[in-house]
C-alpha distance (Angstrom), angle and dihedral (degrees) to the residues before:
residue distance angle dihedral
M1 . . .
A2 3.80 . .
N3 3.81 91.1 .
S4 3.80 94.2 51.7
F5 3.83 91.4 92.2
S6 3.78 97.0 40.4
H7 3.81 91.3 95.6
L8 3.83 89.3 64.0
L9 3.80 93.4 60.4
P10 3.81 122.1 78.8
A11 3.77 116.6 -110.5
P12 3.86 113.3 -96.7
H13 3.80 92.4 -120.6
D14 3.83 89.6 55.3
I15 3.79 91.4 54.7
M16 3.80 94.2 49.0
A17 3.81 94.8 43.6
A18 3.79 118.1 110.5
Q19 3.77 110.1 -88.2
P20 3.78 119.9 -142.9
W21 3.79 114.3 -110.3
E22 3.75 119.0 -123.1
Q23 3.78 107.3 -112.9
P24 3.80 118.5 -143.9
T25 3.76 117.4 -124.7
D26 3.79 97.7 -164.4
L27 3.80 141.7 10.7
I28 3.80 95.4 -92.0
Q29 3.78 93.4 53.4
A30 3.82 90.1 45.5
K31 3.82 89.8 55.2
V32 3.81 90.8 49.1
L33 3.80 91.6 50.4
L34 3.81 91.7 46.9
S35 3.79 92.2 50.3
R36 3.82 89.8 51.0
L37 3.77 90.1 51.4
R38 3.83 92.3 48.3
S39 3.80 93.1 48.1
S40 3.80 90.4 48.5
I41 3.80 91.9 52.2
T42 3.82 91.5 44.9
R43 3.81 91.5 48.7
Q44 3.79 91.4 49.5
A45 3.81 92.6 48.6
R46 3.83 91.7 47.0
T47 3.80 91.5 49.3
E48 3.81 91.3 49.0
F49 3.82 91.6 48.3
F50 3.79 97.3 47.8
H51 3.79 97.9 34.5
S52 3.79 102.3 33.8
K53 3.79 117.8 156.4
S54 3.80 92.9 -120.3
K55 3.82 92.2 54.2
M56 3.81 92.5 46.8
Q57 3.81 91.3 47.9
S58 3.82 92.4 50.0
V59 3.83 91.1 50.6
L60 3.78 91.2 48.6
L61 3.79 91.4 48.3
L62 3.82 91.5 49.8
T63 3.78 90.8 47.9
H64 3.77 91.6 49.3
T65 3.82 91.2 48.5
V66 3.81 94.0 50.7
W67 3.80 91.7 44.3
S68 3.79 91.7 50.5
K69 3.82 92.1 49.7
M70 3.77 90.6 49.0
E71 3.78 91.8 48.9
Q72 3.80 91.7 49.1
E73 3.81 90.9 47.9
M74 3.84 90.8 50.7
L75 3.81 90.4 49.9
D76 3.82 92.4 48.1
N77 3.82 91.4 48.9
L78 3.77 91.4 47.2
I79 3.81 91.1 52.2
T80 3.82 96.4 44.5
S81 3.82 103.6 36.1
G82 3.78 105.6 13.1
R83 3.84 91.8 -116.3
A84 3.80 129.9 95.7
N85 3.82 101.4 -135.7
T86 3.77 120.0 159.2
T87 3.78 133.0 -169.7
H88 3.81 98.8 -154.1
């Protein structure tokens, strides 16, 4: 059943194959292609800067740390006073 849709997807070697570049025929089209290339590079750099793996990992680590402290505090409060109050 899972392989019933596999014929709709392109083969992996087709995706990774070298794609032919669009060749400009005049100066206007060359400028359009160059602007597309520049915007693609800029978009990729911006995405890497704002969503870098190290930044995402540090946010996840901080979230995990705060969540763990809150969980421990709830457990301590539940054991000592019978209520699960937290200050975070």
